[in-house]
RODO-2510 file (C-alpha; in nm, 4 decimals, decimal comma):
residues 245
     n   res          X          Y          Z
     1     m    -0,6746     0,9022     4,3250
     2     e    -0,6316     0,6063     4,5555
     3     e    -0,7088     0,2494     4,4619
     4     t    -0,9946     0,1143     4,6672
     5     e    -1,0668    -0,2416     4,7715
     6     k    -1,4409    -0,1712     4,7875
     7     t    -1,6423    -0,3464     4,5194
     8     e    -1,9959    -0,2764     4,6411
     9     c    -2,2764    -0,2644     4,3904
    10     i    -2,3480     0,0836     4,2589
    11     d    -2,6746     0,2052     4,1162
    12     w    -2,5548     0,3242     3,7773
    13     g    -2,9052     0,4135     3,6609
    14     g    -3,1307     0,2630     3,3991
    15     h    -2,8745     0,2509     3,1189
    16     v    -2,5154     0,1388     3,1584
    17     c    -2,2574     0,0476     2,9031
    18     g    -2,2704    -0,3084     3,0290
    19     q    -2,5510    -0,3334     2,7776
    20     i    -2,3143    -0,2243     2,5024
    21     t    -2,2426    -0,5180     2,2750
    22     a    -2,1590    -0,5667     1,9113
    23     n    -2,4901    -0,3999     1,8291
    24     s    -2,3788    -0,0643     1,6919
    25     e    -2,7140     0,0905     1,7862
    26     t    -2,6370     0,0694     2,1585
    27     w    -2,2858     0,1893     2,2407
    28     d    -2,3243     0,4992     2,0234
    29     d    -2,6626     0,5910     2,1704
    30     i    -2,6221     0,5312     2,5451
    31     l    -2,3098     0,7383     2,6084
    32     v    -2,2986     1,1175     2,5904
    33     k    -2,1651     1,2324     2,2543
    34     n    -1,9588     1,5520     2,2284
    35     a    -1,9984     1,6433     2,5947
    36     h    -1,8008     1,9627     2,5277
    37     d    -2,0477     2,1033     2,2738
    38     g    -2,1841     2,4421     2,3742
    39     l    -1,9176     2,5075     2,6375
    40     p    -1,8236     2,8770     2,6187
    41     q    -1,4643     2,9858     2,5765
    42     p    -1,2823     3,0139     2,9088
    43     s    -1,1989     3,3817     2,8804
    44     s    -1,3117     3,6851     2,6852
    45     d    -0,9525     3,7545     2,5793
    46     c    -0,9016     3,4198     2,4023
    47     d    -0,7824     3,4904     2,0509
    48     r    -0,6977     3,1361     1,9430
    49     c    -0,9002     2,8237     2,0188
    50     s    -0,8493     2,4750     1,8707
    51     v    -1,0684     2,1741     1,9546
    52     i    -1,1275     1,8221     1,8277
    53     s    -1,3007     1,7722     1,4948
    54     g    -1,5874     1,5264     1,4740
    55     d    -1,7551     1,3162     1,7407
    56     c    -1,6385     1,1349     2,0523
    57     l    -1,8127     0,9660     2,3452
    58     y    -1,7711     1,0342     2,7167
    59     y    -1,6469     0,7205     2,8940
    60     h    -1,6176     0,7364     3,2719
    61     y    -1,5863     0,5216     3,5834
    62     g    -1,8506     0,2519     3,5920
    63     c    -2,0161     0,3385     3,2620
    64     d    -2,0226    -0,0322     3,1718
    65     g    -2,1350    -0,1444     3,5171
    66     k    -1,7791    -0,2338     3,6218
    67     d    -1,6584    -0,0577     3,9358
    68     d    -1,3168     0,0673     3,8254
    69     r    -1,2942     0,3575     4,0690
    70     g    -0,9355     0,4307     4,1684
    71     w    -0,7691     0,2538     3,8778
    72     g    -0,9669     0,2740     3,5534
    73     c    -0,9245     0,6348     3,4406
    74     g    -0,6557     0,5500     3,1847
    75     y    -0,8747     0,2772     3,0356
    76     r    -1,1709     0,5147     3,0101
    77     t    -0,9634     0,7784     2,8351
    78     i    -0,8462     0,5155     2,5859
    79     q    -1,2108     0,4269     2,5223
    80     t    -1,2955     0,7908     2,4542
    81     m    -1,0032     0,8186     2,2115
    82     s    -1,1097     0,4925     2,0465
    83     s    -1,4648     0,6185     2,0077
    84     w    -1,3309     0,9140     1,8099
    85     l    -1,1380     0,6790     1,5804
    86     c    -1,4461     0,4619     1,5285
    87     l    -1,6727     0,7560     1,4545
    88     n    -1,4444     0,9724     1,2430
    89     q    -1,1608     0,7863     1,0721
    90     p    -1,1978     0,6348     0,7245
    91     q    -1,2891     0,2685     0,7521
    92     s    -0,9777     0,1589     0,5659
    93     v    -0,7625     0,3380     0,8217
    94     s    -0,9069     0,2708     1,1642
    95     h    -1,1710     0,0011     1,1578
    96     r    -0,9699    -0,3072     1,2455
    97     r    -1,2388    -0,3322     1,5152
    98     r    -1,5789    -0,1646     1,5084
    99     h    -1,6134    -0,0573     1,8703
   100     p    -1,4017     0,0861     2,1500
   101     p    -1,2420    -0,1992     2,3483
   102     s    -1,3754    -0,3050     2,6876
   103     l    -1,1477    -0,2948     2,9920
   104     p    -1,0682    -0,6692     2,9627
   105     e    -0,9990    -0,6245     2,5906
   106     i    -0,7521    -0,3454     2,6650
   107     q    -0,5746    -0,5692     2,9147
   108     q    -0,5791    -0,8622     2,6734
   109     t    -0,4265    -0,6475     2,3994
   110     l    -0,1365    -0,5410     2,6231
   111     v    -0,0743    -0,9027     2,7256
   112     e    -0,0894    -1,0324     2,3679
   113     i     0,1702    -0,7839     2,2418
   114     g     0,4037    -0,8701     2,5302
   115     d     0,3866    -0,5413     2,7182
   116     k     0,2236    -0,6989     3,0243
   117     p     0,2516    -1,0441     3,1891
   118     d    -0,0407    -1,2878     3,1976
   119     s    -0,1106    -1,1833     3,5568
   120     f    -0,2180    -0,8425     3,4268
   121     m    -0,5452    -0,9929     3,3015
   122     g    -0,8218    -0,9214     3,5482
   123     s    -0,5996    -0,6941     3,7582
   124     r    -0,6676    -0,3386     3,8712
   125     e    -0,3312    -0,2079     3,7577
   126     w    -0,3155     0,1469     3,6280
   127     i    -0,2157     0,2238     3,2722
   128     g    -0,1031     0,5498     3,1161
   129     t    -0,0132     0,7256     2,7960
   130     f     0,2476     0,4702     2,6864
   131     e     0,0002     0,1840     2,7124
   132     a    -0,2580     0,3978     2,5346
   133     s    -0,0219     0,4416     2,2412
   134     l     0,0306     0,0639     2,2203
   135     v    -0,3417    -0,0126     2,2289
   136     l    -0,4368     0,2418     1,9630
   137     d    -0,1559     0,1265     1,7374
   138     q    -0,2454    -0,2401     1,7781
   139     l    -0,6239    -0,2104     1,7451
   140     y    -0,6576     0,0776     1,4994
   141     d    -0,3252     0,0992     1,3135
   142     v    -0,2887     0,4527     1,4485
   143     p     0,0577     0,5346     1,5849
   144     c     0,0905     0,7959     1,8564
   145     r     0,3356     1,0639     1,9506
   146     i     0,4303     1,0889     2,3182
   147     v     0,5216     1,4369     2,4408
   148     h     0,7047     1,4446     2,7751
   149     v     0,6926     1,7546     2,9933
   150     r     0,9361     1,7542     3,2861
   151     y     0,7309     1,9801     3,5120
   152     g     0,3787     2,1178     3,5043
   153     k     0,5224     2,4672     3,5013
   154     e     0,6581     2,3865     3,1532
   155     l     0,3213     2,2809     3,0075
   156     d     0,2901     2,6170     2,8328
   157     q     0,5593     2,4911     2,5958
   158     t     0,3184     2,2263     2,4621
   159     v     0,0386     2,4691     2,3747
   160     e     0,1585     2,5229     2,0182
   161     d     0,1949     2,1451     1,9694
   162     l    -0,1655     2,0998     2,0838
   163     h    -0,2974     2,3741     1,8562
   164     n    -0,1214     2,2081     1,5634
   165     h    -0,2510     1,8630     1,6595
   166     f    -0,6153     1,9695     1,6809
   167     l    -0,5896     2,1700     1,3591
   168     t    -0,4231     1,8949     1,1557
   169     r    -0,5359     1,5680     1,3203
   170     g    -0,8442     1,6614     1,5197
   171     s    -0,8328     1,3661     1,7626
   172     p    -0,8558     1,3671     2,1448
   173     v    -0,5319     1,3610     2,3438
   174     m    -0,4575     1,1676     2,6629
   175     m    -0,2667     1,3326     2,9477
   176     g    -0,1276     1,1963     3,2748
   177     g     0,1640     1,2386     3,5107
   178     d     0,3266     1,1215     3,8320
   179     r     0,2186     1,3506     4,1169
   180     d    -0,0901     1,4239     3,9113
   181     h    -0,1537     1,0632     3,8120
   182     s    -0,5178     1,1101     3,7164
   183     s    -0,5612     1,0366     3,3473
   184     k    -0,7636     1,2912     3,1553
   185     g    -0,8695     1,3548     2,7991
   186     i    -0,7730     1,6820     2,6324
   187     l    -1,0256     1,7935     2,3722
   188     g    -0,8949     2,1407     2,2982
   189     v    -0,6616     2,4266     2,3794
   190     c    -0,7307     2,7985     2,4022
   191     t    -0,4746     3,0779     2,4117
   192     g    -0,5529     3,4170     2,5582
   193     k    -0,3552     3,7303     2,6199
   194     q    -0,2882     3,6388     2,9817
   195     e    -0,2829     3,2572     2,9881
   196     s    -0,3733     2,9354     2,8088
   197     y    -0,6399     2,6780     2,8867
   198     l    -0,6948     2,3062     2,8253
   199     l    -1,0365     2,1584     2,7494
   200     v    -1,0372     1,8635     2,9912
   201     m    -1,2665     1,5612     2,9784
   202     d    -1,2422     1,4023     3,3236
   203     p    -1,3298     1,0283     3,3329
   204     h    -1,3608     1,0152     3,7138
   205     y    -1,7363     1,0757     3,7265
   206     v    -1,9262     0,7989     3,9081
   207     g    -2,3004     0,7548     3,8951
   208     c    -2,6092     0,7563     3,6777
   209     p    -2,5761     0,8916     3,3244
   210     l    -2,5775     1,2722     3,3001
   211     d    -2,6590     1,4903     3,0024
   212     k    -2,3929     1,7202     2,8596
   213     n    -2,5268     2,0276     3,0377
   214     s    -2,4958     1,8522     3,3733
   215     l    -2,1470     1,7250     3,2904
   216     q    -2,0391     2,0774     3,2057
   217     r    -2,2094     2,2348     3,5054
   218     q    -2,0457     1,9865     3,7438
   219     g    -1,7038     2,0368     3,5847
   220     w    -1,6492     1,6914     3,4349
   221     v    -1,5935     1,8595     3,0998
   222     s    -1,4409     2,2039     3,1449
   223     w    -1,1693     2,4501     3,0546
   224     k    -0,8761     2,4411     3,2987
   225     p    -0,5975     2,7010     3,3096
   226     v    -0,2673     2,5421     3,2132
   227     a    -0,1250     2,7080     3,5248
   228     s    -0,3716     2,5112     3,7417
   229     m    -0,1982     2,1816     3,6633
   230     d     0,0401     2,0431     3,9243
   231     q     0,3506     2,2543     3,8768
   232     c     0,5833     1,9867     4,0206
   233     s     0,4397     1,6851     3,8360
   234     f     0,5819     1,5616     3,5099
   235     y     0,3243     1,5051     3,2377
   236     n     0,3045     1,2821     2,9326
   237     l     0,0678     1,3535     2,6482
   238     c    -0,0385     1,0903     2,3950
   239     l    -0,1244     1,2450     2,0577
   240     p    -0,2796     0,9951     1,8125
   241     l    -0,1401     1,0481     1,4626
   242     s    -0,4784     1,0003     1,3057
   243     a    -0,5285     1,0680     0,9360
   244     k    -0,4783     1,4343     0,8549
   245     k    -0,7895     1,6438     0,8084
***
């Protein structure tokens, strides 16, 4: 993922999230909900599969009409995680705000709490799992647990943690690294006799809105073998400590 200086206008299609406002009938309806629904298990030998509970929305590059290609994947993953909190958590727990934050609102939050300087506002600076944990804690009163994995070849050691998270908390997880610096949402984990798989929601799609079947067919929401992750990259995972199921 390389940051691009190009800001040309893109045809995002007839409906973009730029139309999403405080009207709760728009943001929930325009974006694809539960893009992973109906996706078959990755292998016939899977004997344990754990996925998110409840609903979440698929946020991706440009879904609000803003061209954030090359730098916005972390923001989009935060929005997907926030959508789950808005749609599933008890109001007394998570609804300090009603809607997932916009990209400027995410930046403003990080500036207001002192994590970023004023110059961060309006920038195209990447953010990762640490910033995600700060935003979710500040906006939704949901603390997060950060799991650090030194090398991709050690990701298998996190599989049990992920099973436990999805079984007890049910919320989406954010994952990113250094060599593999593309932020991604993790919606599930599956363990088979030969290997384990992660259910990845990739926010890097650019273009007109797709339905869930198209997203799955094109691989934007798919099962990925844990062994397919960059073996030499470190990874951080942000696990929201949402209310227990």
